[in-house]
C-alpha positions in Angstrom: 20.0 13.1 -6.7 19.9 10.6 -4.5 17.0 7.6 -5.1 14.0 8.6 -3.0 13.2 5.6 0.0 10.0 4.9 2.1 10.2 6.6 5.8 8.6 2.8 7.0 7.5 5.2 10.5 5.3 7.4 8.6 4.4 6.7 5.1 1.6 4.9 3.7 2.3 0.9 2.5 -0.1 -1.1 0.7 0.6 -4.8 0.9 -0.8 -7.7 -0.9 -1.2 -10.7 1.9 -1.4 -14.0 0.2 -4.3 -16.7 0.8 -1.8 -19.1 2.5 -0.4 -16.3 4.7 -1.2 -16.9 8.4 -2.2 -13.0 8.8 -4.7 -13.2 5.7 -7.3 -15.0 7.6 -7.3 -18.0 4.6 -8.0 -14.8 2.3 -6.0 -12.8 0.0 -6.2 -9.3 1.0 -4.7 -6.1 0.4 -3.7 -4.3 3.9 -3.2 -0.1 4.1 -0.6 0.9 7.0 0.4 4.3 8.0 4.1 3.6 8.8 3.6 0.7 11.2 -0.1 0.5 11.9 -2.8 -0.7 10.2 -4.9 1.3 8.9 -7.1 -0.8 6.5 -7.4 -4.2 4.9 -9.7 -4.8 1.9 -10.3 -7.7 -0.9 -9.0 -5.2 -3.9 -5.8 -3.8 -5.0 -8.1 -1.0 -6.7 -9.8 -0.3 -3.4 -6.8 -0.7 -1.2 -5.3 2.1 -3.5 -7.8 4.4 -3.5 -7.6 4.7 0.5 -4.0 4.6 0.7 -3.9 7.5 -1.7 -6.6 9.5 0.2 -4.7 8.6 3.4 -1.7 9.6 1.9 -3.2 13.0 1.0 -4.5 13.5 4.2 -1.5 12.7 6.0 0.7 14.4 3.3 2.9 11.6 3.1 4.2 9.2 -0.2 2.4 5.6 -0.7 4.6 2.7 -1.5 3.3 -0.8 -2.5 5.4 -3.5 -1.0 6.4 -6.2 -3.9 7.2 -9.2 -1.7 10.2 -10.7 -4.1 11.3 -7.0 -5.5 11.4 -4.5 -2.2 8.8 -1.2 -1.8 8.0 1.2 -5.3 6.9 4.3 -5.0 3.1 4.9 -6.4 2.4 7.3 -8.9 -1.0 9.0 -8.2 -2.2 9.2 -11.6 -1.8 5.8 -12.1 -5.0 4.9 -9.7 -7.7 6.7 -12.1 -9.8 3.7 -13.6 -7.5 1.1 -12.8 -5.7 -0.4 -10.0 -2.4 0.8 -9.0 -0.9 -2.6 -7.6 
């Protein structure tokens, strides 16, 4: 079986933007994308993951976390309950 690969045009992706990056506005933020379209910007990883899970359920697409140095990793919906996914 081939490894699962993200569809960057259709899947839900959660990305952490650090304070020193220009797009963060000076604050660490978690940004949720549906494909290349930004759908939300939140202050906490847990809030971003809950929003991303709801969005993924709505559009029936998988969700991913974008680890800057390690690439995209699929997120398990069960990892969000009672904690953080990121």
